[in-house]
C-alpha positions, 0 to 999 in steps of 0.5 A: 949791445946794451945801453951804456947810460941806464938810469931807472925810475927808482934811481931818479926818484932817490936823486930827486928826493935827496939831492934835488930836494936838498938843493932846492931848500936854498932856492931863493924864490921859494922860502917855504918848505911846503911849497918846495915839497909841492913842486917836487910832487907835481914834477915827480912824474918825470921819469915814471918810465925810462927807456934806455937804448944803445942806438936809434934813428931819432928819439922823438920818432921813437916817442911817436911810434911808442905812443902809437903802438901802445894805443893800438894795443889798448894801452896809454903812455905814462906822462913823464916817460923818458926815452934815452939813446947812447947814440943817434943815427939820424938825429935832426934839430929844427928844420931837419938840420943835422945833429951830431949825436955820438956816444958820450952825449945825452940824447933823449926825449921826454913825453908829457901829456898835454894837460897844461893850460895855455900859459904854461904850454907857452913856457914849457920850452923854457924848462929845458934850457933852465934845467940844463943850465942849472945842472951844468952850473952845479958842476962849477961852469958858472958862465953857462947861460941860456940864449932865448928860447932854450939853447945853452951856451958857454963862451959863445959856443953851443953846449946843448940844444932842445926841441919841443914838438906836439903830437896827437895820437892817431887812434884816440887823438890824445895830445902830447908834448915831445921835449927833445934834448941833446947835450954834449957831455963827453963827446969832444969831436965835432964835424968841421962845420961845428968845431968853432960853434959847439963845445962839450962839458968834458972840454970845458971841465978838461976832464970826463963827466959821469954821464949817469950822474949828469943824466939824473941831475938833468932829469931831476931838474926837469922834474922840478921845473915841470913841477914849477909850471904846475905849481904856478898853474895852481896859484893862478887858478886859485888866485893865491897871489898876495902882492904884485911882486908875487905875480911874476912867474917863478920859472920865468924869473929863473930863466932871467937869472940864467939867461944872458939874452936881455940887452943883447944885440941880435940877428933874428929869424924864424930859420936863422940859417936860411932866412935871417930877418932883421937886427934888433936889441933884446929889451925884455921877455913877456909873461908868455915867454915871447921876446921883446926887441927894439929895432934900429928905428926905435920901434918895438917888436914881439916874437913868440917863436924863432931863433937868435944869433948874438952879434 
């Protein structure tokens, strides 16, 4: 059976350089049109190759196999390759947790070559939550927000989840980042255990969503935010900051604009479901994406990874 959702590199490029370019002209943090064009050029690798499948076990496993197979044949994966599936048979999230991925949602993986400097690498997971939240808000869901690191919630229920894994190819040892995404779009039935925890975009809007158009929007925003990382790398390498105010990272600033995590009372754990560690209040986020929290005794703690549950 052919895949239902079939965006192409050409359709994504058209969307990027028309709709996304126009919307970013209103971007409050970048008044300079040349800067906007520079960011779009940097991010245009996203979707350079798009594979569309009707079904598979797991897109990130498919990405690993694709990289390995190309390497065996003497080829190399194009950075920005996107793998999409209409449904996943054995989807997994963090710690091999089961993930419900039926027809109607947006399930996929973005492959990026590991060419980032260390600072950009630590901020890479933020691009997923920011891009999804931007795409959802474009449809009028203004109360969508990002929970650190990159979960997207609406009214406390999870609309989207993301996972970033590293992979080194077996033959040549090339490094890649695999950015997995799962977004509930038109899939409105969830297992009993998820009914009160998950929500889909069609449920929020009370009408079906054009999955193809949303996919283009999300991937175009990923292109923008990946481009933003590259742009900030160049600014830092060339030390082209002109004032203290400009030293704030633009991606991090957008995350702050879209997140409701700062100031929240939370339960923290590396694996929040199996081993919650402590309660704290979120007081800030550092330049490297690490979260800053204040414990009950007033001491401050910094965490670079893990999960939060709002209290």
